[in-house]
N, C-alpha and C positions, 0 to 999 in steps of 0.2 A: 528658299527650299533647296537650291543647289548647294548652298553653303552647308545647310544642315545635313544633306546627303553625304557631302564630302567629309564633314565632321564625324558622322556616324561611321563612314567607311574607315577613316583613320583611327577612330576609337576602337573599332573591332579589330583592326590590324594590331594596334597597340596592345589590346587585351590578349590577342593571340601570342604576340611576342613575349609579353610578361608571363603568360602561362608556360611558354617554352623555357624561359629562364628559370622559373620556379621548378619545372620538371627536372632541368639539368642540375640545379642545386640539390634537389631531393635525391638524385642519383649519386651526387658526390657525398651527401650525408650518409646514404646507405653504404657507400663504399667504405666509409671510415667507421661505421658503426661498431664492428667487431673489435677492431684495434683499440678504439676509444674505450669500449667496455672492459677489455682486458686490462688496460692501464688504470681505469677507475677502480675496478674490483681488486686488482693485484692477483687475479686468478684467471686461468684459462682452462676450459673444459674441452678435453680432447677425446674423441671417440676412437677406441682401439679394438681390434679383433683379437680374441684370445681363444684360439681353436685347439690349443695343445701344441707341444713341440717348441722348438727354439724361437719361433716367431711370436709366440704369445701363449702363456699358460699361467696357472695359479700355483704358487708355491704351497704345497700341502702343509708345511710347517708354520708358515706365517700368514697364509691366505692372501699374500700380496701378489699383484700382477707382475710377472717377470717376462723377459724375452725381448726380442728385437723391437716390436711395436711399442711396448711400454717404455723401453729405454729411449727410443727416439722421442716419444712424447714428453718424457720427463726432461730431457735435455733441451728440447725446443722451448718448453715453458721457462726453463732457467735462462736461456739466451734472450727470451722476450722480457725477462725481469718479472716473472709472475710465478705463483704457485700453480701446481698442476692438479687438476681433477680428472682422473682417468675414468672414462665411462665405457663399459663394455657394450659393443654393438654387434649386430649380426648382418649378413648380407641383405636380409629381408627388411631391415629397419634403419640401416645406417644413413641413407639419403634423407629419410624422413626426420631422423634425429638432428641432422645438420640444418635442414630447411626450417624446422620448427624452433630452432634455437636451444634444443636440449644440449647440444655440443657446439663449440665454436669452430673446431677444426676436426678433420678426420685423418687419422693414420691407421687405416683399417683394411689393409690388403685389398685395396680398391684401385686397380690400375686404370690408366687413362684410356678412354675410347671416345669417339665423336658423340655418341648419344649422351654420355655423362657430361661431356663438355658443353652440351646445349643447355643443361639445367643448372650446372654448378660452375664455379671457377676453380682453378687449380694452380699450384705453384709450378712454374715452367721447368725448373731444374728437378729431375727425378732423383729419388734416393735409392732406388733399386729397380730391377727388371724381373718380371715374373710372368710365366706362362702356365697353362694348365696341363695336367697329365692325368692318366686314368689308372686307378687301382683295380686289378682284376685277379681272379683266381689263377694260379699258375697253370691250371689244367684247362683254362677257358679257350685256348686256341686263338685268342685275340692278339694281334701283333701290330696292327695299324688302325688309324681312325676309321677307315672305310669298313673295317670289320664290325663296327657298331651299328651298321645300317639295319633298321627294323628291330633292333634290340632295345630293351629298357635300360636306361642309364640314369643313375641317381646324381643329383647336383643340388647346390644351394639355391633357394629362391633369390632372385636378383643377381645371380651370377652372370657375368658377361659370356661365359662359355655355353650357355643354353642356346643362344641363337645359332652359332656355327654348328653345334652338335645336331640341331634339328635341320637347318637349311642346307649345310654342306655335306653332312654325313648321314642324314636320314635316321638319326636315333630318336627313340621315344623317351623324352626326358621327364622324370618325376622330380619335382622340386620339393625340398625340405627346408624348414626354417633355419636349421643350423647344419654345418658340415658334419658334426658329430652324429646327427640323426641320419644324414645321408650315408655315412660310412657304416652305421649300424644296420641300415637297410641292406647294404651290400652284403654284409656278413650274414644277414638273415635270409639271403637268397632272393630278395625282392628286385634285384637288378643285376645285370652282368658286369657293370662297371660303375665306379663312383669317380666323377671328374671334378677335381679341385686344383688349387694352386699346387705346383710342383713342390713349393717350399713347405707345404703341409704334408703331401703324400710321401715324398722321398724320406724325410726323417722318420715318419711313422713306420714305414716298411723296414727301415734299417734297424730301428731301436726296440721294436716291440715284438716279443715272442708270440703274442696273440695274432700277429699278422704274418707269421712265418709261411703260411700257405698262399700268400698273395704277392703280386709283383706289379711293376709298372713297365711293361714291355715296350710301349710305344715311345720311341726315342725322340721324336720331334714334339715340342710343346705346342699346344693349341693357343693361338692368340697371345704370343709373347708381347708384353706391353710394359711401359714404364710405370713404376709405382710412384705416386705423387701425393702431396698433401692437398686436401680439398678444402675449399671455403664456400660460403654462399656466393651466389652469382653477383658479380660486379664489385666485389670487395677488393679493389685494386691496392689500397694501402696495406691491407693485411697480407695479400699475396706478395707484395714487394718486401715486406718485413721478414716474412718466413723464407722467401727465396734467398735472402742474404745469409740466413742461418744455414740453409741446406748447402749453399755453395761453400761456406766455411767448413762444414762437415767434410766435404770432399777434399778441399785444399789441405786440411790438417791431417787427413787420414783417419779421422775419428770413426767414420762409417766402416772402414776396413777393420779397425781395431774392435769395433762393436760386433761385427760379423764373426771375428775370431773368438771373442769372449763368449758369444752365444753358441759356439761350436756349429755354425751353419756351414754345411758342406753339400756340394762342391762350392768353392768361392765364386761369387758373381763377378764375371769379367767386366761388367759395366763400371764397377767401383774404381779399379785402377785406371780405366780409360778416362773417366770423368775427372779423376784426381789430376792426371797428367794434363788434360785439356785446360782445366781451370787454373792450374798453377802456371801454365804458359800464357794465359790470357792477360792482357794489360790491365 
């Protein structure tokens, strides 16, 4: 009886150990899943944001996606040895598209924050840095974030700017499915400000006659954060492969050239900083 009890004890311990090993192997398999699928299909689906302006828009003549985000996605696919499938995403669905497998990667104006880092993995080397700014009527009297307290502010659903707008500055945020809907609501008088990436707001105000009566008077950006490529949680091999590409983009100056080619102003100081740092690295 004692022998049987000990045998049962060791059997249960062995079973538990085997279960742990199987679980670990399952984790490894999951980590490799996306990179393996890209290699097998010879194609990578990349979710991109196309909100208008130099960071992503639709060429009216060709109906092709153009701008910073599509350029990065196309070159990333090329460096991974695959064809690219560009998939338009919105702040409200981009995480869902990645988690459900509709896209393999995200280059979608989605900056790093700790909450996102809990549910997704990301490439550690950023390719840009972006913060939020507010578009307001020139006659609004708004000059700082604190001036939004108690006022209705438009933003995109799923935007990382919603939390600080509500908790730090006391704004009443209305979420919209797309940034275009949010900006339209601002022009319709449904809110006093629309808060989005400065890389969307600034080019819009500079280049569009329709926005001549609007400005972005708040000089400090809200939540400036690194722009990164996102993957599903735990996909370490995919992260490592993409990180090599991003580092080479910086070393070669390709990102600086792409920024100039897309007429993005003012230039992002992070790009020459990272280029110098990575060129000096062993």
